[in-house]
N, C-alpha and C positions, 0 to 999 in steps of 0.2 A: 620694233625693238631697236634700240641704239647700242652699238658695240663700241668700246673704247680701246685704243691701243696707246701705251706709253712706253717709250724706249729712252735710253740715255742719250746724251748729246753726241759723244764721239767715242769710238773704240778702235784700238789697234790690236792686231793679231800677228803672232809669229815668234819663232825662236829669236830671242834677243830684242824683242820689241820694246823693252824698257828704255832703250836708248832715246826714245822720243820724249821721255819724261821731262828732261831739263828744258827743252824748247817749249813744251806745253806750259810749264810753270812760268817761264819768262813771258810767254805770249799773254798769259792770263794775269800777269803782274801780281802774282801771289807773293807774300812777304815772308811769313814764318809758318812752317809746317809742324803739325803734330803727327809723327809717324806712329801709326797704330799697328802693332804686330804681337807676336807671342814669344815667350822665352825660348821655346824649342827652335823656332826659326832663327832667332838670334844666335843660338849656340852652334847650329849646324852651318851658319854662314849664308843662309838664303837671304835674309833681310839685308845683310851686308852688301849684296849685289846691287841693291838700290841705294843704300847709304853712301856707297863709294861714289856714285854719280853725283849725289848731293854735295859731298865733301869736295870733290874735284872742281865743282862749279861754285863753291862757296855759297850754297843755298842754306840758310839757317833752318834748324829743325830741333825739336825735342822728341824724345822717344817715350812711348807708353806701351808696356808689354805685359802687364799683369792681367792676363785674360785666360779664363778657363776654356776647355773644349766646348762646354755648354755655358756661354757667358752669362754672368749674373748682373743684377742691379748694382751690387757692390762694385763689380768691375767697371761698369759704366760711370758710376759716381767718381771713382778714382781717376778715370780718364778725363772727366769733366774738369776736375780740379786743376790738372796739368794744363789742359787747353786754355783755361781762363787765366791761370797764373802767368803763362808766357804769351798771352794775347795772340794765340795762333789763329790765322785767318783762313786756313784750309787744312784738310786731313789727307794723309797718304796712308792708305790701308794696305799692308803687305801681309797676306795670309789667306786662310780659308774662310769659310762662311762665318765662323765664330768671330774672327777679327773684323771682317767687313761689317757684320751685324753690329758689333760694338761701336765701330766708327759711325755707323748710321745713327745709333741712339745718341752718341755724343754730339754729333753734328746737328741733330734735330733740337736737342735741348738747349744748346748754345744759342741758337737763333730763335727758339721758342721757349723762353725761360718760364713761362706759365706752366710748362710741363716738367718742371724739375722733379715732381713726384713721378718717377718712371712708370709706376703702375698705371697711370692715367693714359699712357700711350697705347695700351692694348686695343686691338681691333682697328677701327678706322678713326683715329683721333683727328680732331679738327684743328690741325696745326695751320698757322697763317703764313709762315715764312719758309722758303726752301732751306734745307740743311746748310750748315757750313759746307763749302764745296769739298767734295770727296773725290780723290783720285784712287781708284781701286786696282791693285795688282794681285790677282788671285794666285795662290800657290797650290791649289788643288783643282781638279777637274770634276766639279760636282755641283756645288750649290748655286752657281750663277748669280751670287749676291751682287756682283758688279753691274748687273743689268736689270735687277728686279726692284720693285717698290716695297719689298717685304723685309722684315728683320725679326729675329726671335731672341728674347732675353728671358732668362730664368729668374723668377721671383723666389728667392730662397725661403722666405717666410711662409708663403702659401704652398711651396713645392709645386709650382706650376710654371709652364712656359707661357710667356706673354707674346702672342703672335700679333705683330704690328704691321699694318698695311697703310702706306702713306706715300703718295706720289712725290712728296717733298723730300724724300730720303734718297732718291736715286742718284748714284754718283754722276758727276758731270763728265768724268773721263774714266774709261776702262782700258787697261793695258794687259792683254792676255798673252803673256810671255811664257811659252812652254819650258824655257830654260829654268824659270823659277819653280816649275813643277817637277823637275827631274829628281829632286831629293825626296819626293814622297815615298815613304815606306810602302811595300807591296800591299799591306793590309789597308792602309789609308787610300791608296789608289783604287783598290777594289771597292771599298765601302763608298767612297765619294762618287765613283762611277755609277754604282747602282743607285745612289741617291739621285743622280741626274736621270737615270732611266725611270725611276719612280716619278720624277717631275713630268717627264714626257708622257708617260702612260696615264697618270692621273689627270693631267691637262687634257688629254684626248677624250676622256670619258666624263669630265666634270659637267655639271649642268650649264655652265657658262660657255662651253666650247662653241666655236664658230669657225668659218672658213679660214681665217688668218691664223688663229691659234692651231687649227688642225694641221696647217702647212708646217708650222714650226715643230709640232709634236711628232709628226710622222718622220720628218727628216732626222730629228734628233734620235728617235728610236732606231732608225736604220744605221746611223753612224755608231751609236753606242753598242748595240747588240753585236755588230760585226767588228768592232775595234777594241772593246774594253780589255779582253784577255791579253791581246798583244801589247796594249798600252801598259798594263800592269807589269808586263815583262820587259818594259823599257824600249819598245820599238818606237823610234822617233816619229815616223809617219803616223802610227796609230795614236801616239800621244797628242800630236797636232790635231788629229781628227776628233779626239775626245775633248780637247780644250774648246774646239769649235762647237761640238755637239752639246756640251753642257750649257754653253751660252745660248744656243738656239732654243734649247728646252726652257731656259730662263725667260726668253722673250715671250714664250707661250704662256707658261703658268703664271707669270707675274701679272698677266692681264686677264686671266679667266679663273684663277684659283686652283685649288687642289681638292683633296678628299680625305677619307678616313684613314688611309695609310698614315698620313701626316698627323691627323688627330690622335691616333694611337701612339705613333712614334714619339710625339712630343711628350707624352706621359712617361715613356720609358727613359727618355733623356732627363726629365725633371726629377723623377723619383730614384732612378738607379744610375744616373749619369752615363747612360749608354750613348756612345757616339751616334750622332744623328743618322749618318749614312748606314751604319750597322742596323739601327732600329728600323729604318725604312726597308732595307734589303731583306731583313728577316720577315717582316710583315707582308711585303708586297704580294707574294704568291697566294697567301690565304685570302687577301682582300680582292685580288683579281677573280678568284673563284666565286666569291660572294657577289661582287658587283656584276659579274658576267651574266647573271641570270636576267638582268634588266636591259643589257645593251650588247647582245652577242654579235651583232653586225659590226660593231666597233672593234671587236676582237679579231674578226677576219681581217680588217684593215691593219691592225697592229701586227698580226702574224705575217702578213705580206710585207710589211715594212721590215720585219726581221729577215725576210728572205725565205720564210717557211712556205711549204705547199699547203694551202688552205682549201683546196678544191675538194668537193664531194664529202664535206664534213657536216654533221648535224650541228646545231647551235651549241649543244653541250660539248661536243667533241672539239669545236673551235675554241671554246673558252678553256677547256682542259689542255689543249695543245699549247696555247700561249702561256698559261700559268705554269705548265710543266717546263717549258723552255726557260722561263725566268728562274724557276726554282733550281733547275739543273745548272744554269749559269752561276747562280749564287753558291751552289755547292762546290763547283769547280774552283771558285774564288775563295773558298774556306770561310764563308759567312755562316755564323750560327743560325740554326734553323728553328730554335724554340726560345721563348721568353725565359724559360728556366736557365738556359745556357748563358744568359747575360745577367744573372743574379736576381731575376724576378721571383716574387713570392706569390703562390696561389691565393693566399688570403688577402692579397692586395687587389685582386681583380675587381671587386665592387667599387673600390676607390678609383682605380684606373679608368673604369668604365664611366663613372660619373664625370671625371675631369675631361675625358675624351668627348663626351656628349656636349660639353660646354665649350669645346675648342672651336675657334672661328673657322677652321677648315671643314668642319662637319657639314655645314650648309651647302657646300659645293658637291658633295657626294651624289652620284647618280641614284642611289637608293636612300630614301629617308630613313633616319636612324632613331632608335629609342634606347633606353638604358639596357633593356633585356638583350637586344641585338648586340650591343657592344660587349656585354658580359660573355655572350656565346662566342664571339670572335676572339676575345682575349683568352678564353679557355681553350679554344681550338689551337691557338698559336702557342699556348703555354708549354 
C-alpha cells in the first residue's frame, strides 16, 4: 500500500506572526491581492490588523467580505467576479474556515475556468492547475483550512454541502498569528476548538490512518484536550497551543480523511445553518460510542493522549471513558447536546440520513454505513 502526505509550502506561527506578510508578498513578486474576509471581522477590527500592513507598504488590494458562516456557491461567484474584475494575482484569506474555504474555491476556479459550475468541484475534481496563490491567516483555532487540501461550499439549491478534496487548493503560505484569534467570542473558541478535536479523533480511527497521520492525531488530541478550556478563557499560552494543535490535526486529517461525524455535521450545517464546529461537537460523543465497537484499542490510545488512566479497562469501558470525557468537555464549554437544540426537526431525519450516506466523508468511517444506521444515529442524537 502507498501512503501520501501533502503539506503546504511555508507556515509561520506565533503572536504577531503576520509581520512576515509584507516580506513574503514582495519575495513572491505578487502584484494585487483580493483580501477575502467577512463582515464581522471587518467590523471588529481583526481584518484591519492585516490591511494596515498592506496600506503602510503600499501593497494594492481589493476586499471581498460577503461570506456566510456556511459559505455558499453564491458567495464564491461574487468573489470570483471581484477577483477577475481587478485582475488579482493572489488571495489573502483573513478569517476562519468559511473564509479560507471560499478563497480556495475562488482560487481554483480562476485558474481552472472549466469548473465555473461550482457544483462540479465536489469530491475529487480533476483540476489541472494550482489555485491562484493563497496566503491564509486563520482567525479561529479549529478548521486548519490553512494547511489542508479540503474545502466545503454549500449548494443552496440542493441544500447540501459540497465537500471538495483537491491538492491544488492548498495555500502556499500560512500565517498562524494568535493575535488575530484574540477577538474570538467564547462560544466560537469553544466550537472551533472542538472541531479541531473532532478532526484529530476521526483522523486517528479513519480507514486511511497510518503511522504519520497517527503521530499528528495523537499530539493534537493531547494539546487540545489539555488546553482548550484555558484557551477559551483567553490564557495566551493555551491559545498558542490550540493554534498549533488545530494545525497539527489538519496535517493529519487532510491526508487520510475523516468519518461520519463530518458526514452528519455537514447536513446540519446545510439544512439548519448550524455552525460547523457546533455540529461536530454535538455529534462527536455519539459517534465515538458507535465507532468504538470496531476499534476499541484506538480508544485506549486516545484516552492516554488525553492523559486519562486507561489501565484495567474492558474494551467497552475504554470506549465509554473516552466518549464521556469528550461529552463532559463539551458540556463544560456550553455546547448543545441534541440536534433539537440547534433547530433540528425529527421529521427531517430520513432526508438527513440520505444526504449523510452520500457525503464523501462517509467512506472513511471505520464502520461501513447504510441508510438505516444513519437514521438510528440521527435519532439517538436528536
